[in-house]
C-alpha positions as a LaTeX table, in Angstrom:
\begin{tabular}{lrrr}
\hline
Residue & $x$ (\AA) & $y$ (\AA) & $z$ (\AA) \\
\hline
Unk1 & 122.03 & 64.70 & 131.33 \\
Unk2 & 124.08 & 62.01 & 129.58 \\
Unk3 & 122.29 & 59.29 & 131.53 \\
Unk4 & 118.94 & 60.82 & 130.61 \\
Unk5 & 119.83 & 60.83 & 126.91 \\
Unk6 & 121.21 & 57.29 & 127.13 \\
Unk7 & 117.85 & 56.09 & 128.45 \\
Unk8 & 116.25 & 57.44 & 125.30 \\
Unk9 & 118.51 & 55.67 & 122.82 \\
Unk10 & 116.67 & 53.60 & 120.23 \\
Unk11 & 118.75 & 50.58 & 119.28 \\
Unk12 & 116.01 & 48.86 & 117.30 \\
Unk13 & 113.31 & 49.90 & 114.88 \\
Unk14 & 110.90 & 47.62 & 116.73 \\
Unk15 & 111.23 & 49.67 & 119.92 \\
Unk16 & 110.71 & 52.90 & 118.02 \\
Unk17 & 107.57 & 51.55 & 116.36 \\
Unk18 & 106.28 & 50.40 & 119.75 \\
Unk19 & 106.73 & 53.86 & 121.29 \\
Unk20 & 104.79 & 55.33 & 118.36 \\
Unk21 & 102.08 & 52.67 & 118.78 \\
Unk22 & 102.74 & 51.35 & 115.27 \\
Unk23 & 102.83 & 47.78 & 113.93 \\
Unk24 & 106.25 & 46.11 & 113.94 \\
Unk25 & 108.48 & 47.14 & 111.00 \\
Unk26 & 108.33 & 44.97 & 107.90 \\
Unk27 & 112.14 & 44.74 & 107.85 \\
Unk28 & 114.36 & 44.73 & 110.97 \\
Unk29 & 116.86 & 47.20 & 109.49 \\
Unk30 & 114.75 & 49.60 & 107.43 \\
Unk31 & 111.41 & 51.29 & 107.95 \\
Unk32 & 109.31 & 53.85 & 106.11 \\
Unk33 & 106.91 & 55.75 & 108.36 \\
Unk34 & 104.11 & 57.20 & 106.24 \\
Unk35 & 102.56 & 59.99 & 108.26 \\
Unk36 & 100.99 & 61.81 & 105.32 \\
Unk37 & 97.75 & 62.15 & 107.28 \\
Unk38 & 99.52 & 63.38 & 110.41 \\
Unk39 & 97.91 & 60.73 & 112.61 \\
Unk40 & 101.08 & 59.05 & 113.95 \\
Unk41 & 101.89 & 60.57 & 117.37 \\
Unk42 & 105.48 & 61.67 & 116.79 \\
Unk43 & 105.24 & 63.80 & 119.91 \\
Unk44 & 105.58 & 60.55 & 121.90 \\
Unk45 & 109.27 & 60.43 & 121.07 \\
Unk46 & 111.27 & 61.60 & 124.11 \\
Unk47 & 113.21 & 64.80 & 123.78 \\
Unk48 & 116.09 & 64.58 & 123.35 \\
Unk49 & 116.69 & 61.09 & 121.99 \\
Unk50 & 119.26 & 59.16 & 119.97 \\
Unk51 & 118.65 & 56.83 & 117.03 \\
Unk52 & 121.09 & 54.15 & 115.94 \\
Unk53 & 119.84 & 54.66 & 112.40 \\
Unk54 & 120.06 & 57.05 & 109.51 \\
Unk55 & 116.95 & 59.21 & 109.38 \\
Unk56 & 115.58 & 61.05 & 106.34 \\
Unk57 & 112.41 & 63.02 & 107.05 \\
Unk58 & 110.16 & 65.08 & 104.83 \\
Unk59 & 107.65 & 67.39 & 106.51 \\
Unk60 & 104.82 & 68.22 & 104.11 \\
Unk61 & 103.84 & 71.55 & 105.65 \\
Unk62 & 107.08 & 72.73 & 107.12 \\
Unk63 & 106.64 & 75.93 & 109.13 \\
Unk64 & 110.30 & 76.87 & 109.56 \\
Unk65 & 110.81 & 79.36 & 106.75 \\
Unk66 & 113.93 & 81.33 & 107.64 \\
Unk67 & 114.36 & 85.05 & 107.84 \\
Unk68 & 117.65 & 86.76 & 106.99 \\
Unk69 & 117.62 & 90.49 & 107.62 \\
Unk70 & 114.32 & 91.75 & 106.27 \\
Unk71 & 113.90 & 89.01 & 103.67 \\
Unk72 & 112.67 & 85.41 & 103.38 \\
Unk73 & 114.45 & 83.24 & 100.86 \\
Unk74 & 113.14 & 79.68 & 100.92 \\
Unk75 & 110.25 & 77.75 & 99.44 \\
Unk76 & 107.56 & 76.77 & 101.93 \\
Unk77 & 106.09 & 73.73 & 100.14 \\
Unk78 & 107.95 & 71.35 & 102.44 \\
Unk79 & 111.22 & 70.66 & 104.21 \\
Unk80 & 113.63 & 67.74 & 104.58 \\
Unk81 & 115.86 & 66.82 & 107.52 \\
Unk82 & 118.75 & 64.35 & 107.66 \\
Unk83 & 120.16 & 62.73 & 110.79 \\
Unk84 & 123.13 & 60.35 & 110.99 \\
Unk85 & 123.28 & 57.50 & 113.54 \\
Unk86 & 124.04 & 58.43 & 117.17 \\
Unk87 & 123.20 & 62.10 & 116.78 \\
Unk88 & 121.13 & 63.71 & 119.51 \\
Unk89 & 117.74 & 64.73 & 118.15 \\
Unk90 & 115.64 & 67.39 & 119.84 \\
Unk91 & 111.94 & 67.98 & 120.19 \\
Unk92 & 109.38 & 67.94 & 117.40 \\
Unk93 & 107.61 & 70.83 & 119.11 \\
Unk94 & 108.70 & 73.59 & 116.69 \\
Unk95 & 106.75 & 71.88 & 113.91 \\
Unk96 & 103.04 & 72.52 & 114.25 \\
Unk97 & 102.22 & 70.08 & 111.45 \\
Unk98 & 104.02 & 66.72 & 111.63 \\
Unk99 & 102.57 & 65.13 & 108.51 \\
Unk100 & 105.06 & 63.65 & 106.08 \\
Unk101 & 107.40 & 60.70 & 105.59 \\
Unk102 & 110.33 & 59.37 & 107.59 \\
Unk103 & 112.80 & 56.78 & 106.30 \\
Unk104 & 114.94 & 54.97 & 108.89 \\
Unk105 & 117.69 & 52.54 & 107.97 \\
Unk106 & 120.44 & 50.92 & 110.03 \\
Unk107 & 124.07 & 51.23 & 108.80 \\
Unk108 & 124.22 & 47.41 & 108.71 \\
Unk109 & 121.59 & 47.44 & 105.98 \\
Unk110 & 124.18 & 49.04 & 103.68 \\
Unk111 & 127.00 & 46.56 & 104.35 \\
Unk112 & 128.39 & 45.03 & 101.18 \\
Unk113 & 127.09 & 47.91 & 99.03 \\
Unk114 & 128.95 & 50.94 & 97.68 \\
Unk115 & 126.50 & 53.18 & 99.50 \\
Unk116 & 128.01 & 52.11 & 102.84 \\
Unk117 & 131.14 & 54.01 & 101.82 \\
Unk118 & 129.55 & 56.76 & 99.73 \\
Unk119 & 127.01 & 57.83 & 102.34 \\
Unk120 & 129.77 & 59.61 & 104.27 \\
Unk121 & 130.06 & 62.03 & 101.34 \\
Unk122 & 126.51 & 63.33 & 101.79 \\
Unk123 & 127.34 & 66.34 & 103.94 \\
Unk124 & 123.72 & 67.16 & 104.78 \\
Unk125 & 123.68 & 64.37 & 107.38 \\
Unk126 & 125.85 & 66.74 & 109.44 \\
Unk127 & 123.76 & 69.84 & 108.89 \\
Unk128 & 121.96 & 71.52 & 111.77 \\
Unk129 & 118.18 & 71.47 & 112.11 \\
Unk130 & 117.91 & 75.08 & 110.91 \\
Unk131 & 119.66 & 74.13 & 107.65 \\
Unk132 & 116.77 & 72.05 & 106.34 \\
Unk133 & 116.24 & 71.42 & 102.65 \\
Unk134 & 113.24 & 73.43 & 101.43 \\
Unk135 & 111.48 & 71.91 & 98.42 \\
Unk136 & 109.65 & 73.47 & 95.51 \\
Unk137 & 106.38 & 71.89 & 94.39 \\
Unk138 & 108.08 & 69.90 & 91.64 \\
Unk139 & 110.86 & 68.74 & 93.94 \\
Unk140 & 108.27 & 67.70 & 96.51 \\
Unk141 & 106.56 & 65.44 & 93.97 \\
Unk142 & 109.90 & 63.82 & 93.10 \\
Unk143 & 110.79 & 63.12 & 96.74 \\
Unk144 & 107.34 & 61.76 & 97.62 \\
Unk145 & 107.47 & 59.42 & 94.61 \\
Unk146 & 110.72 & 57.89 & 95.90 \\
Unk147 & 109.33 & 57.51 & 99.43 \\
Unk148 & 106.26 & 55.79 & 98.01 \\
Unk149 & 108.42 & 53.45 & 95.91 \\
Unk150 & 110.37 & 52.43 & 99.02 \\
Unk151 & 107.13 & 51.89 & 100.92 \\
Unk152 & 105.70 & 49.76 & 98.13 \\
Unk153 & 108.85 & 47.63 & 98.01 \\
Unk154 & 108.77 & 47.10 & 101.77 \\
Unk155 & 105.15 & 46.04 & 101.62 \\
Unk156 & 105.91 & 43.53 & 98.87 \\
Unk157 & 107.11 & 40.01 & 99.62 \\
Unk158 & 110.76 & 40.13 & 100.71 \\
Unk159 & 112.97 & 38.22 & 98.26 \\
Unk160 & 116.61 & 38.07 & 97.12 \\
Unk161 & 116.25 & 41.32 & 95.18 \\
Unk162 & 114.52 & 43.40 & 97.86 \\
Unk163 & 117.67 & 44.79 & 99.44 \\
Unk164 & 119.20 & 45.69 & 96.07 \\
Unk165 & 116.06 & 47.56 & 95.06 \\
Unk166 & 115.67 & 49.42 & 98.37 \\
Unk167 & 119.36 & 50.36 & 98.47 \\
Unk168 & 119.11 & 51.81 & 94.96 \\
Unk169 & 116.01 & 53.77 & 95.98 \\
Unk170 & 117.73 & 55.15 & 99.08 \\
Unk171 & 120.66 & 56.25 & 96.94 \\
Unk172 & 118.25 & 57.87 & 94.48 \\
Unk173 & 116.61 & 59.75 & 97.36 \\
Unk174 & 119.99 & 61.00 & 98.61 \\
Unk175 & 121.13 & 62.01 & 95.13 \\
Unk176 & 117.93 & 63.99 & 94.57 \\
Unk177 & 118.47 & 65.66 & 97.94 \\
Unk178 & 122.04 & 66.56 & 97.00 \\
Unk179 & 120.80 & 68.07 & 93.76 \\
Unk180 & 118.05 & 70.06 & 95.46 \\
Unk181 & 120.46 & 71.38 & 98.09 \\
Unk182 & 122.65 & 72.61 & 95.24 \\
Unk183 & 119.61 & 74.45 & 93.88 \\
Unk184 & 118.90 & 75.88 & 97.32 \\
Unk185 & 122.39 & 77.34 & 97.57 \\
Unk186 & 121.80 & 79.05 & 94.21 \\
Unk187 & 118.34 & 80.43 & 95.03 \\
Unk188 & 119.67 & 81.65 & 98.36 \\
Unk189 & 122.69 & 83.31 & 96.79 \\
Unk190 & 122.01 & 86.57 & 98.63 \\
Unk191 & 122.12 & 84.72 & 101.94 \\
Unk192 & 125.24 & 82.78 & 100.90 \\
Unk193 & 126.98 & 85.99 & 99.84 \\
Unk194 & 126.13 & 87.50 & 103.20 \\
Unk195 & 127.66 & 84.49 & 104.98 \\
Unk196 & 130.77 & 84.79 & 102.81 \\
Unk197 & 131.13 & 88.46 & 103.68 \\
Unk198 & 130.66 & 87.73 & 107.39 \\
Unk199 & 133.25 & 84.93 & 107.16 \\
Unk200 & 135.74 & 87.42 & 105.71 \\
Unk201 & 134.99 & 89.88 & 108.51 \\
Unk202 & 135.44 & 87.20 & 111.18 \\
Unk203 & 138.80 & 86.12 & 109.73 \\
Unk204 & 139.95 & 89.74 & 109.49 \\
Unk205 & 139.02 & 90.34 & 113.13 \\
Unk206 & 140.70 & 87.09 & 114.14 \\
Unk207 & 144.08 & 88.18 & 112.79 \\
Unk208 & 143.80 & 91.61 & 114.36 \\
Unk209 & 143.82 & 90.02 & 117.82 \\
Unk210 & 147.18 & 90.43 & 119.58 \\
Unk211 & 147.18 & 86.84 & 120.85 \\
Unk212 & 146.84 & 85.05 & 117.48 \\
Unk213 & 149.82 & 82.84 & 118.32 \\
Unk214 & 148.08 & 81.56 & 121.45 \\
Unk215 & 144.82 & 81.02 & 119.54 \\
Unk216 & 146.51 & 79.11 & 116.75 \\
Unk217 & 145.19 & 78.76 & 113.23 \\
Unk218 & 141.46 & 79.44 & 112.74 \\
Unk219 & 139.55 & 76.21 & 112.19 \\
Unk220 & 136.45 & 75.39 & 110.18 \\
Unk221 & 134.68 & 74.63 & 113.48 \\
Unk222 & 135.58 & 78.07 & 114.84 \\
Unk223 & 134.36 & 79.84 & 111.71 \\
Unk224 & 131.11 & 77.86 & 111.49 \\
Unk225 & 130.39 & 78.47 & 115.19 \\
Unk226 & 130.85 & 82.20 & 114.71 \\
Unk227 & 128.43 & 82.11 & 111.76 \\
Unk228 & 125.95 & 79.87 & 113.63 \\
Unk229 & 125.93 & 77.21 & 110.91 \\
Unk230 & 127.26 & 73.66 & 110.87 \\
Unk231 & 130.76 & 73.03 & 109.51 \\
Unk232 & 129.40 & 70.80 & 106.74 \\
Unk233 & 126.79 & 73.34 & 105.64 \\
Unk234 & 129.40 & 76.13 & 105.61 \\
Unk235 & 131.77 & 74.08 & 103.45 \\
Unk236 & 129.04 & 73.07 & 100.99 \\
Unk237 & 127.69 & 76.62 & 100.79 \\
Unk238 & 131.15 & 78.09 & 100.15 \\
Unk239 & 131.89 & 75.39 & 97.57 \\
Unk240 & 128.71 & 76.26 & 95.66 \\
Unk241 & 129.60 & 79.97 & 95.78 \\
Unk242 & 133.38 & 79.99 & 95.30 \\
Unk243 & 134.32 & 76.45 & 94.27 \\
Unk244 & 136.26 & 75.99 & 97.51 \\
Unk245 & 135.27 & 74.45 & 100.84 \\
Unk246 & 135.69 & 76.18 & 104.22 \\
Unk247 & 139.17 & 74.76 & 104.88 \\
Unk248 & 140.41 & 75.90 & 101.48 \\
Unk249 & 138.84 & 79.30 & 102.07 \\
Unk250 & 140.70 & 79.70 & 105.38 \\
Unk251 & 143.96 & 78.57 & 103.78 \\
Unk252 & 143.55 & 81.04 & 100.92 \\
Unk253 & 142.92 & 83.83 & 103.40 \\
Unk254 & 146.10 & 82.85 & 105.27 \\
Unk255 & 148.11 & 82.88 & 102.06 \\
Unk256 & 146.82 & 86.31 & 101.05 \\
Unk257 & 147.71 & 87.69 & 104.48 \\
Unk258 & 151.14 & 86.09 & 104.17 \\
Unk259 & 151.71 & 87.58 & 100.70 \\
Unk260 & 150.81 & 91.01 & 102.05 \\
Unk261 & 153.31 & 90.75 & 104.88 \\
Unk262 & 156.04 & 89.17 & 102.78 \\
Unk263 & 155.82 & 91.99 & 100.24 \\
Unk264 & 155.40 & 94.96 & 102.58 \\
Unk265 & 157.24 & 94.14 & 105.82 \\
Unk266 & 160.75 & 93.26 & 106.93 \\
Unk267 & 159.53 & 90.55 & 109.35 \\
Unk268 & 161.29 & 87.21 & 109.06 \\
Unk269 & 159.54 & 84.15 & 107.63 \\
Unk270 & 159.33 & 82.71 & 111.13 \\
Unk271 & 157.83 & 85.91 & 112.56 \\
Unk272 & 155.19 & 85.98 & 109.85 \\
Unk273 & 154.38 & 82.31 & 110.41 \\
Unk274 & 154.00 & 82.77 & 114.17 \\
Unk275 & 151.98 & 85.94 & 113.64 \\
Unk276 & 149.49 & 84.01 & 111.50 \\
Unk277 & 149.05 & 81.34 & 114.17 \\
Unk278 & 151.36 & 78.61 & 112.86 \\
Unk279 & 153.09 & 76.65 & 115.58 \\
Unk280 & 155.98 & 75.72 & 113.29 \\
Unk281 & 157.39 & 77.93 & 110.48 \\
Unk282 & 157.96 & 74.78 & 108.42 \\
Unk283 & 154.22 & 74.15 & 108.32 \\
Unk284 & 153.67 & 77.68 & 107.05 \\
Unk285 & 156.30 & 77.33 & 104.35 \\
Unk286 & 154.87 & 73.98 & 103.24 \\
Unk287 & 151.33 & 75.37 & 102.92 \\
Unk288 & 152.55 & 78.52 & 101.17 \\
Unk289 & 154.47 & 76.55 & 98.57 \\
Unk290 & 151.57 & 74.15 & 98.10 \\
Unk291 & 149.24 & 77.07 & 97.34 \\
Unk292 & 151.59 & 79.30 & 95.32 \\
Unk293 & 154.20 & 76.86 & 93.91 \\
Unk294 & 156.98 & 79.04 & 95.36 \\
Unk295 & 158.53 & 79.26 & 98.82 \\
Unk296 & 157.85 & 82.31 & 101.03 \\
Unk297 & 161.49 & 83.36 & 100.61 \\
Unk298 & 161.34 & 83.14 & 96.80 \\
Unk299 & 158.05 & 85.07 & 96.82 \\
Unk300 & 159.69 & 87.86 & 98.88 \\
Unk301 & 162.72 & 87.92 & 96.56 \\
Unk302 & 160.46 & 88.52 & 93.59 \\
Unk303 & 159.65 & 91.95 & 95.08 \\
Unk304 & 163.30 & 92.93 & 95.51 \\
\hline
\end{tabular}
C-alpha cells in the first residue's frame, strides 16, 4: 500500500497539471485551478495520492451537509477543504459536483516571509475531510473574490512585487477562513455542546477502568479518536466553546478528579497520582500546583 501511494506522489505542480490535461502552471511554486465551470477532470487524480504542496479548495456546490442526530446544522452554499503537504488525500468521488477553485502552493514559496512560520498556526490544515468549512452566501462571495485576485495576479506579468502580493492574498484567504470557522463553531453550538458532553462521558468512563495505570494519561489523540474528529478540530472547537483547548480540558478534568479524591479519601498523594494514570507522582504534583497554585498536600490540609 505504501508503495502504491508513493507512486502517486506529486512533487511538482507541472506533473499535476499534466495529469489534469491543463496548461503548465504560470508559476513553478503556486497555481490557482479555476474549475468554476466544472470542466477540469479532477477524477483523473489517483486515489489516494500525496501532494507536496499546501492545498486550499472551495467546492461551489458542496453536497456533504452533515447530520447530527435528527438535525442538520451547516450552510450548503459551498464548502472549503485544507490539506497540508505530504498528507494522503482520498478520492473525489463523494462530491457529485466538482466545480470550484483550488489553490496549490509549495512551502518554498513562503520562505523568507512571516507566513512560513505562521501557517503552522492555522489548525484547519490538520482537520479531517468531514470537518469542512461550510460557507454562507456572503462568505462565499468573499472567498471567491480572493481566489479571483490571486488568479488575476498569476496571469499578470511576473515582477519583483508578484510574490509579495500573492503571499498577502494567501494570508488574507487563510485569515478569512479562520474567521469563518470561528463563525461555524458558533452556529453549530448545539453540535459542539454535544461533543463536549460526549468528551466528558469518555473521560469519566476512562477513569472508571481498573487498569488506568497501565493505560496512562488520556491524550488528545485518544479523545479525538473516540469522538471521531481530528485532534486539531477538537481543540479549536473546545477553545471556541470553553476558552480552553483539548489538552487544557483533559488537564482540568484530571485536576477536578484529583481534588475530589484529595478531599474525600485517605489515599496517599502517590496513590492518587498512579490512580489517575501518572507514571511519576512528581509529575502529578507539578501539574496540580501549576493549575491550582497550591500543592496537593496543601490542598488536602485545607480540608482538615
